[in-house]
Every structure is written in C-alpha cells, then in structure tokens.
Backbone as CSV, one residue per row, in Angstrom:
resi,resn,N_x,N_y,N_z,CA_x,CA_y,CA_z,C_x,C_y,C_z
1,UNK,155.085,-30.885,62.329,155.160,-29.986,61.138,153.785,-29.859,60.559
2,UNK,153.266,-28.620,60.526,151.924,-28.332,60.073,151.846,-28.302,58.497
3,UNK,150.757,-28.792,57.981,150.545,-28.737,56.515,150.351,-27.302,56.138
4,UNK,150.592,-27.014,54.899,150.337,-25.684,54.330,149.504,-25.779,53.108
5,UNK,149.004,-24.645,52.640,148.186,-24.558,51.429,149.124,-24.093,50.316
6,UNK,148.677,-24.378,49.051,149.498,-23.818,47.980,149.577,-22.266,47.936
7,UNK,148.524,-21.654,48.417,148.474,-20.195,48.431,149.535,-19.656,49.315
8,UNK,149.969,-20.376,50.289,151.035,-19.848,51.173,152.443,-19.817,50.437
9,UNK,152.551,-20.541,49.398,153.821,-20.528,48.703,153.749,-19.636,47.521
10,UNK,152.618,-19.132,47.128,152.409,-18.320,45.954,153.379,-17.245,45.705
11,UNK,153.988,-17.225,44.539,154.987,-16.293,44.263,154.700,-15.613,42.832
12,UNK,154.710,-14.323,42.793,154.399,-13.652,41.569,155.574,-12.765,41.174
13,UNK,156.150,-12.987,40.039,157.229,-12.088,39.532,156.711,-11.404,38.261
14,UNK,156.750,-10.128,38.232,156.304,-9.356,37.085,157.438,-8.481,36.638
15,UNK,157.671,-8.500,35.273,158.703,-7.778,34.734,158.452,-7.477,33.268
16,UNK,159.300,-6.578,32.724,159.139,-6.056,31.366,160.119,-6.853,30.458
17,UNK,159.710,-7.196,29.266,160.655,-7.873,28.308,161.390,-6.810,27.615
18,UNK,162.759,-6.820,27.770,163.615,-5.775,27.170,164.270,-6.377,25.840
19,UNK,164.618,-5.461,24.954,165.225,-5.841,23.720,166.389,-6.842,23.865
20,UNK,167.237,-6.685,24.880,168.468,-7.527,25.047,167.976,-8.905,25.465
21,UNK,166.787,-9.222,25.795,166.367,-10.511,26.216,165.531,-11.273,25.113
22,UNK,165.596,-10.733,23.852,164.815,-11.282,22.817,165.614,-11.907,21.724
23,UNK,164.936,-12.789,20.926,165.585,-13.424,19.779,165.438,-12.578,18.518
24,UNK,165.822,-13.033,17.400,165.719,-12.245,16.176,164.319,-11.877,15.752
25,UNK,163.317,-12.639,16.333,161.878,-12.324,16.057,161.319,-11.300,17.102
26,UNK,162.183,-10.797,17.885,161.780,-9.865,18.925,160.813,-10.479,19.916
27,UNK,161.019,-11.798,20.242,160.288,-12.457,21.347,161.261,-12.865,22.407
28,UNK,160.719,-12.953,23.600,161.562,-13.342,24.707,162.247,-14.732,24.527
29,UNK,163.608,-14.821,24.741,164.303,-16.068,24.643,163.632,-17.042,25.546
30,UNK,163.519,-18.290,25.091,163.051,-19.371,25.882,163.868,-19.552,27.124
31,UNK,165.132,-19.558,27.023,166.049,-19.643,28.149,165.841,-18.540,29.175
32,UNK,165.598,-17.426,28.788,165.289,-16.244,29.659,164.041,-16.515,30.466
33,UNK,163.019,-17.047,29.856,161.758,-17.367,30.505,162.001,-18.525,31.472
34,UNK,162.778,-19.498,31.001,163.125,-20.625,31.918,163.783,-20.106,33.158
35,UNK,164.684,-19.240,33.046,165.371,-18.604,34.222,164.355,-17.820,35.152
36,UNK,163.505,-17.177,34.587,162.508,-16.457,35.391,161.610,-17.466,36.073
37,UNK,161.232,-18.547,35.419,160.360,-19.522,36.042,161.101,-20.241,37.167
38,UNK,162.399,-20.509,36.958,163.205,-21.187,37.954,163.323,-20.291,39.249
39,UNK,163.513,-18.963,39.076,163.532,-18.021,40.213,162.198,-18.104,40.957
40,UNK,161.104,-17.912,40.222,159.827,-17.956,40.953,159.540,-19.232,41.610
41,UNK,159.834,-20.319,41.009,159.634,-21.649,41.590,160.514,-21.814,42.876
42,UNK,161.730,-21.348,42.805,162.661,-21.431,43.948,162.048,-20.688,45.134
43,UNK,161.610,-19.484,44.894,160.963,-18.727,46.014,159.747,-19.374,46.507
44,UNK,158.913,-19.975,45.675,157.734,-20.696,46.188,158.129,-21.926,47.004
45,UNK,159.115,-22.640,46.515,159.623,-23.819,47.205,160.178,-23.408,48.628
46,UNK,160.876,-22.380,48.628,161.542,-21.797,49.901,160.405,-21.409,50.793
47,UNK,159.377,-20.776,50.350,158.247,-20.270,51.181,157.571,-21.522,51.786
48,UNK,157.468,-22.549,51.043,156.738,-23.681,51.499,157.595,-24.475,52.606
49,UNK,158.864,-24.742,52.284,159.710,-25.567,53.091,160.462,-24.802,54.211
50,UNK,160.684,-23.449,53.932,161.501,-22.628,54.839,162.926,-23.219,54.999
51,UNK,163.368,-23.883,53.920,164.682,-24.455,53.892,165.413,-24.023,52.569
52,UNK,166.657,-24.355,52.469,167.455,-24.209,51.288,166.768,-25.147,50.232
53,UNK,166.598,-24.739,49.020,165.968,-25.606,48.029,166.824,-25.574,46.764
54,UNK,166.808,-26.713,46.131,167.583,-26.875,44.813,166.684,-27.341,43.756
55,UNK,166.937,-26.995,42.535,166.045,-27.511,41.395,166.500,-28.960,41.226
56,UNK,165.541,-29.876,41.197,165.814,-31.288,40.882,165.535,-31.602,39.490
57,UNK,164.451,-31.019,38.906,164.147,-31.321,37.473,163.170,-30.226,36.937
58,UNK,163.200,-30.140,35.679,162.184,-29.338,34.919,161.418,-30.442,34.302
59,UNK,160.234,-30.706,34.758,159.386,-31.917,34.318,158.644,-31.573,32.981
60,UNK,158.218,-30.330,32.910,157.266,-30.006,31.728,157.469,-28.475,31.479
61,UNK,157.596,-28.097,30.182,157.602,-26.773,29.784,156.776,-26.673,28.483
62,UNK,155.792,-25.822,28.496,155.061,-25.548,27.264,155.144,-24.033,26.872
63,UNK,155.855,-23.914,25.690,155.918,-22.503,25.183,154.747,-22.328,24.206
64,UNK,153.580,-21.954,24.678,152.387,-21.946,23.868,152.264,-20.642,23.134
65,UNK,152.773,-19.574,23.622,152.648,-18.256,22.888,153.930,-17.507,23.146
66,UNK,154.294,-16.814,22.016,155.564,-15.964,22.086,155.165,-14.782,23.013
67,UNK,156.293,-14.318,23.592,156.185,-13.125,24.509,157.027,-12.052,23.883
68,UNK,156.376,-11.151,23.270,157.069,-10.050,22.441,157.760,-9.094,23.294
69,UNK,158.778,-8.433,22.742,159.506,-7.347,23.405,158.583,-6.178,23.858
70,UNK,158.784,-5.697,24.940,157.916,-4.660,25.512,156.734,-5.252,26.368
71,UNK,156.484,-6.437,26.327,155.436,-7.145,27.034,155.723,-7.050,28.527
72,UNK,154.542,-6.946,29.317,154.681,-7.175,30.717,154.407,-8.668,30.871
73,UNK,155.311,-9.390,31.517,155.151,-10.824,31.733,155.111,-11.123,33.141
74,UNK,154.185,-11.923,33.612,154.029,-12.311,34.948,154.201,-13.807,35.150
75,UNK,155.064,-14.255,36.022,155.310,-15.619,36.263,154.705,-15.874,37.741
76,UNK,153.818,-16.792,37.758,153.173,-17.185,39.008,153.470,-18.597,39.329
77,UNK,153.950,-18.842,40.524,154.383,-20.239,40.935,153.798,-20.551,42.289
78,UNK,153.346,-21.849,42.382,152.816,-22.401,43.634,153.223,-23.822,43.824
79,UNK,153.488,-24.261,45.022,153.673,-25.603,45.313,152.387,-26.357,45.055
80,UNK,152.425,-27.374,44.215,151.175,-28.142,43.833,151.132,-29.432,44.706
81,UNK,152.247,-29.929,45.058,152.282,-31.177,45.968,153.665,-31.250,46.620
82,UNK,153.647,-31.670,47.881,154.860,-31.916,48.615,154.914,-33.376,48.974
83,UNK,156.121,-33.930,48.758,156.407,-35.302,49.110,157.256,-35.330,50.391
84,UNK,158.221,-36.251,50.512,159.020,-36.289,51.798,159.927,-35.143,51.803
85,UNK,160.803,-34.883,50.837,161.618,-33.732,50.847,161.570,-32.959,49.505
86,UNK,160.867,-33.559,48.564,160.651,-32.889,47.239,159.338,-32.247,47.157
87,UNK,159.182,-31.274,46.264,157.926,-30.670,45.993,157.825,-30.288,44.517
88,UNK,156.633,-30.422,44.031,156.382,-29.961,42.687,155.801,-28.582,42.662
89,UNK,156.391,-27.804,41.787,155.935,-26.436,41.689,155.284,-26.236,40.305
90,UNK,154.064,-25.715,40.285,153.376,-25.502,38.981,153.444,-24.046,38.636
91,UNK,153.839,-23.690,37.440,154.093,-22.325,37.127,153.239,-21.909,35.903
92,UNK,152.507,-20.821,36.043,151.750,-20.220,34.993,152.390,-18.885,34.573
93,UNK,152.476,-18.751,33.269,153.142,-17.451,32.755,152.047,-16.636,31.945
94,UNK,151.862,-15.448,32.266,150.871,-14.574,31.764,151.519,-13.361,31.019
95,UNK,150.898,-12.981,29.981,151.300,-11.712,29.302,150.164,-10.684,29.490
96,UNK,150.495,-9.437,29.437,149.507,-8.443,29.666,149.481,-7.517,28.440
97,UNK,148.298,-7.370,27.862,148.130,-6.502,26.683,148.570,-5.017,27.082
98,UNK,149.385,-4.415,26.350,149.875,-3.070,26.706,148.798,-2.011,26.714
99,UNK,147.777,-2.218,25.910,146.769,-1.140,25.895,145.584,-1.486,26.696
100,UNK,145.053,-2.678,26.679,143.835,-3.097,27.394,144.101,-3.563,28.797
101,UNK,145.297,-3.973,29.044,145.663,-4.574,30.326,145.134,-6.003,30.600
102,UNK,144.528,-6.530,29.443,143.966,-7.938,29.527,145.058,-8.919,29.625
103,UNK,144.956,-9.935,30.570,146.027,-10.893,30.737,145.613,-12.200,29.947
104,UNK,146.645,-12.780,29.393,146.479,-13.978,28.571,147.556,-14.978,29.032
105,UNK,147.132,-16.206,29.307,148.050,-17.243,29.608,148.933,-17.597,28.448
106,UNK,150.227,-17.487,28.584,151.194,-17.716,27.484,151.878,-19.076,27.605
107,UNK,152.281,-19.467,28.784,153.066,-20.619,28.951,152.863,-21.209,30.359
108,UNK,153.392,-22.451,30.466,153.257,-23.108,31.858,154.445,-24.049,31.955
109,UNK,154.742,-24.404,33.188,155.816,-25.315,33.446,155.612,-26.010,34.779
110,UNK,156.297,-27.135,34.912,156.262,-27.871,36.250,157.751,-28.174,36.618
111,UNK,158.180,-27.661,37.743,159.470,-27.942,38.226,159.438,-28.736,39.494
112,UNK,160.523,-29.454,39.817,160.564,-30.251,40.992,161.807,-29.704,41.760
113,UNK,161.578,-29.349,43.079,162.603,-28.893,43.962,162.804,-29.821,45.143
114,UNK,163.930,-29.813,45.713,164.207,-30.646,46.919,164.771,-29.629,47.972
115,UNK,164.179,-29.846,49.180,164.669,-29.017,50.305,165.817,-29.737,50.954
116,UNK,166.866,-29.032,51.267,168.077,-29.652,51.764,168.611,-28.826,52.986
117,UNK,169.435,-29.506,53.803,170.074,-28.799,54.915,171.411,-28.174,54.442
118,UNK,172.147,-27.611,55.350,173.360,-26.877,55.001,174.395,-27.767,54.341
119,UNK,174.284,-29.055,54.494,175.265,-29.979,53.959,174.750,-30.551,52.616
120,UNK,173.587,-30.147,52.146,173.047,-30.617,50.951,172.206,-31.901,50.988
121,UNK,171.925,-32.386,52.224,171.144,-33.512,52.496,169.675,-33.251,52.523
122,UNK,168.828,-33.984,51.730,167.369,-33.769,51.734,166.779,-33.762,53.213
123,UNK,165.776,-32.894,53.405,165.179,-32.725,54.708,163.665,-32.836,54.507
124,UNK,162.938,-33.240,55.570,161.470,-33.405,55.524,160.803,-32.058,55.431
125,UNK,159.699,-32.007,54.665,159.016,-30.723,54.495,157.503,-30.904,54.743
126,UNK,156.808,-29.843,55.001,155.309,-29.945,55.355,154.544,-30.434,54.178
127,UNK,153.460,-31.126,54.436,152.496,-31.572,53.388,151.772,-30.344,52.878
128,UNK,151.071,-30.608,51.745,150.166,-29.561,51.135,148.736,-30.001,51.248
129,UNK,147.934,-28.987,51.612,146.439,-29.151,51.633,145.830,-28.274,50.553
130,UNK,145.552,-28.878,49.378,144.934,-28.064,48.331,143.549,-27.570,48.710
131,UNK,143.183,-26.377,48.330,141.867,-25.812,48.689,140.942,-25.640,47.453
132,UNK,141.499,-25.096,46.379,140.601,-24.793,45.244,140.480,-25.998,44.346
133,UNK,139.591,-26.069,43.480,139.369,-27.197,42.538,140.692,-27.300,41.690
134,UNK,141.214,-26.201,41.189,142.424,-26.340,40.346,143.572,-26.863,41.188
135,UNK,143.774,-26.364,42.406,144.775,-26.902,43.277,144.641,-28.415,43.524
136,UNK,143.386,-28.878,43.735,143.184,-30.358,43.932,143.563,-31.094,42.633
137,UNK,143.182,-30.570,41.486,143.543,-31.267,40.223,145.015,-31.430,40.164
138,UNK,145.732,-30.291,40.335,147.168,-30.297,40.182,147.793,-31.211,41.282
139,UNK,147.312,-31.253,42.407,147.749,-32.099,43.591,147.701,-33.563,43.146
140,UNK,146.521,-33.974,42.643,146.293,-35.327,42.259,147.161,-35.761,41.042
141,UNK,147.366,-34.852,40.119,148.158,-35.082,38.920,149.651,-35.292,39.261
142,UNK,150.019,-34.481,40.238,151.509,-34.496,40.715,151.945,-35.877,41.063
143,UNK,151.097,-36.668,41.798,151.468,-38.019,42.169,151.552,-38.855,40.876
144,UNK,150.775,-38.758,39.925,150.822,-39.539,38.675,152.159,-39.199,37.933
145,UNK,152.458,-37.864,37.932,153.663,-37.430,37.265,154.932,-38.053,38.024
146,UNK,154.849,-38.024,39.338,156.038,-38.555,40.075,156.129,-40.063,39.834
147,UNK,155.062,-40.795,39.773,155.092,-42.198,39.546,155.655,-42.466,38.163
148,UNK,155.233,-41.671,37.130,155.732,-41.917,35.813,157.220,-41.627,35.745
149,UNK,157.647,-40.631,36.391,159.136,-40.310,36.468,159.949,-41.390,37.124
150,UNK,159.429,-42.014,38.238,160.094,-43.054,38.886,160.100,-44.328,38.047
151,UNK,159.048,-44.568,37.327,158.936,-45.746,36.436,159.982,-45.553,35.362
152,UNK,160.059,-44.421,34.704,160.979,-44.207,33.549,162.403,-44.294,34.046
153,UNK,162.692,-43.890,35.253,164.006,-43.971,35.873,164.448,-45.386,36.346
154,UNK,163.409,-46.290,36.315,163.706,-47.620,36.826,163.697,-47.691,38.332
155,UNK,163.103,-46.709,39.009,163.147,-46.604,40.510,161.796,-47.152,41.105
156,UNK,160.821,-47.516,40.215,159.560,-48.007,40.616,159.110,-49.127,39.655
157,UNK,158.555,-50.145,40.260,157.956,-51.289,39.446,156.648,-50.832,38.949
158,UNK,156.290,-51.284,37.691,154.967,-50.926,37.179,153.780,-51.277,38.009
159,UNK,153.864,-52.371,38.698,152.687,-52.855,39.492,152.583,-51.929,40.752
160,UNK,153.691,-51.185,41.153,153.513,-50.316,42.295,152.996,-48.885,41.900
161,UNK,152.915,-48.646,40.638,152.411,-47.331,40.185,150.888,-47.251,40.168
162,UNK,150.271,-47.349,41.362,148.835,-47.454,41.473,148.037,-46.315,40.798
163,UNK,148.546,-45.093,40.969,147.807,-44.010,40.400,147.824,-44.022,38.903
164,UNK,148.952,-44.435,38.309,148.990,-44.620,36.810,148.138,-45.695,36.271
165,UNK,148.176,-46.809,37.021,147.362,-48.030,36.675,145.842,-47.582,36.618
166,UNK,145.501,-46.843,37.531,144.072,-46.424,37.665,143.609,-45.671,36.440
167,UNK,144.494,-45.026,35.809,144.136,-44.392,34.501,143.721,-45.295,33.360
168,UNK,144.252,-46.528,33.442,144.150,-47.445,32.337,143.175,-48.644,32.676
169,UNK,142.717,-48.690,33.915,141.847,-49.820,34.258,140.405,-49.430,34.161
C-alpha cells in the first residue's frame, strides 16, 4: 500500500449561504456548517482510503467568524494524518467578500474518520507523507491529539503518551 500526500485527498466545496440556512441574525447556522464540513471531510477521507468511511469524532470546531447570508463559503478538507484505519481530517472554512473577492478564514475543524469494509469492520489505510510546512505541522500535531484522546478515554497510560510528555519535559 503506497503512502499518499495530503494534497491527494484535498476536497473543496463552495456554496452560497441561503436565507433558509441562517439563524435570526442572518448568519449560517452552526449545524449547517458542521454538515458541510462533515461532507467535505468524508470525501477527503474516501479519496485517501478508497474505502467506505464513517465519522468517528468531531475533535475540534472553532466558529471564529459569522458567515452571513449571501456569502460564498468554501470548505477545504485534507487528510492531515493516517493511522492504522483512522485518519484525521483538517478542515479550513473560508468566506469570500462579495465585492472584492478577498477570502478570509472564518472557521476550522478537525474530524476523525475510520475506513471500513462492507461489514463495518475497520480496514488498513495508506500512510500520509506531508509535503508543505503546514502539512508537516498538522501531521505532527495529529499524533499529540490522538494520544490526548486515548488518554482521556482511558485507552492509553500517561507514560505511553510520548508525544504529549515531550511538550512538558
């Protein structure tokens, strides 16, 4: 199984924010944005693994800027790290100024997907070889996030969380 780059999983979804998708302040509902991010992440995970994929967790979501009605919103997702059967997907959300066309980062999220077979059992997936500096940073941070998640779930002993310990030593 050959390793892949994050760029090979890159998925970009661009859409318009309609009035029916907004809250009383005329901004995109958070749940609507989560659904868009989940779809983009799912496609990225599928592109990487070429398998059926399921959402395992939403690890982080930051709603930093409101996305007003009428905005063009772009959701960009890439696999940041692949483990045995799971993969972390990093998602950036951009809004586009209607007049200037300038893009501004509005939100971000990190999802975890698992590749499965037709019976729902996890299957092995290719590794990721990050290329850019940002991809390398996200790749390294993904292991720390996974270790923290395993620690909090009681599935890893603190002494085994080597990447996390390195932050504090």
